[in-house]
Steps between C-alpha positions, in 0.01 A plus 500: 500500500793426283838407652802693413835337443774719651847466357762670711734712296878471563656810644697700254752673723754735344842360474726616779861586425762360742631784721813519712534588871841596625628303798696727730850369563444204270652413163180376341157639443157366593270519200122506498425240232144432373375163625412381149872529408604249767519124469637212714874430458622137438799595708296543823637246753165438666390172351273363776171692493380668818183359656164626388440658839833682480415631161155608616656690794753665264210604272307664786820671625581646159136602434489685833864627559646492150844379397732552803813387319597568142529225251840419332489457129717479191413640162390272220434796266415876535149411609529150649660407838552159670446495883794326665396582860136549594319229294228448761443870520475520118249211504289683757513831306393319180208348694394841637516640147288203371249581771492865395631616845798670329552596135684272267778758473526566875850650568719250693828607671781293349875498531645421153805292533734314263383165380831347623397584861148349473564176679700659776239771547216250512678274747590791728152645488338170590744409778518839671141622477372669820150626441373806685193421715196683369441668838851644473418636152173657619698685768782592265256680270364695798851583621597618151197729485601643842847572356341708232507262214210508251275206413643520145852451635397206712318337211812534281735370767284191560387446141124534577220730404429821690147365572652194663726721714190687623330175585813378681502819706142425599605152604780638709244684718357176637526474877864418603379211714342339188810557295698322767261199476573506123874494567449209739321302230160504675336702218524476122564801278134474379374527864715812563355643172145440638565713810554809275123538457531738795775725637364465852764299694255439790252348255770293335623360833148428612444293185843329546407398853169366367653284227839393637368201692365339192652192341553681171495878462349596161508853339133483436427443870702807589308707238160377626592608856618839383186569296231329716347835601562666164275512184641401172507784248319259263217444745165648424539780756861557393406546136198723596718745696811466283868509596542868405219625727604266778869619503390862454313466831813371668436125470791264527544261208679170534667390179684179426819632349600161374184387326355725236191284471413534862232747605579790729329504834341796675609488862254748648157337484328771706616768254407290203149441623460868588603599150258243350206624714577860401502403134170316534346795689605739226340273240184477716435875482372453142200301634429691822169694485369308203449165682338422834832378649859452394763273679863421443669175604859378446364152424158342469398138496334497161254254631380774736354689204242220462344608827396833344195565284563671170373768277626505140589770250273594216574365151624750246646474158873436506744780413539467118871584499579243766276240325688559169839466679379175662390342171829605340702342779307175495546469126872572530535248780340231293721594202818465706384180664449341155847589394672161554429486870744784571805329348538768235424800713746790498593652836268788425208263430568301819488822696187610321318168559560499875384862531159429346338305787582758772367777275177308438450464876551878532238564232254279675559687827461836329174400339370369838598828668288695250183322617316730748314407816152641553478771773255290702747201496791713615282630781476152653836347401868553564854444378796308635850580383780253555818360350470227239716189481694669220582811709244715309216697656181294518169688526180307584194718437129442566527309830189497709525421873 
């Protein structure tokens, strides 16, 4: 099978105009300036770089809580601004944009000042900085919601996305005892984030009590404890039932709000297994009355099938339409594979190539399904329905005990 060379395409975000926000009681305005219009200022007084660990912590903080303090800039032109105060924040934002976490033109809250004040502004900002603890910010979001403020208002005030505000509000619902451990420095921000897999405070505290005696508390350890009795939505049974059917039946889904790549977990295994059995039983009705016996199992050791005898279907001519399609797909697959090993494929050709093999497997299964069993064979044999490794229905016919 030919390999495909994937070339990531740069994002082409629309240019964002700088917008002004009035500051009540103040003589200046905070402007939301697109990130790609900002650059470091040579007038910034910070000359000694922060440590790599400090920069890493700042990056995590900005990724999760946004910009908590506006940058101070002076204009170089109508569309270019030099950052006099907030150089490390600018560096972190540029890194997040490079990592595609935020768009290149992400709006950044900036106070536009006179160039003559740049050095004084930079010195004051660096000497008098007093960062708000993330736990205080979580609770501030919650308090502002209680006051009747909207998520949009909070996002604008803190210079973050509305989605991030919603995630922060989820984080603020972690058990207060765990938040206090975070304040005391016994837990990292990543560990607190891990606890949001569930809203159940008793469950959170039980896991905290289980892990707190360890030498090093790791977020993955917390997640493993929280999901040890749950099924991944990407597991065979999870895919067989499906998230929609599971939630429609009242199942609780655990989602990692801070990792889009992570699988959701189905927290009610008894419900999940009942739904899977019901789906298998519904499929089994097709075979009842036409075979000697029919059984359903959530899982089967495939080696166990070797203990059965077998009867086999009768050979018949393949369906001509399916055969024609199969021949066409094989020829097209070979044609694409010969095209410079995939280097010159268009996006459409890449998609077409990788759709061929699954369709060929479908055609093979459809042709096999058309092959009938003799009545005398069905009278002595049975069928087992189970869940395949890929989460699809697996039907084994012609088994003789």
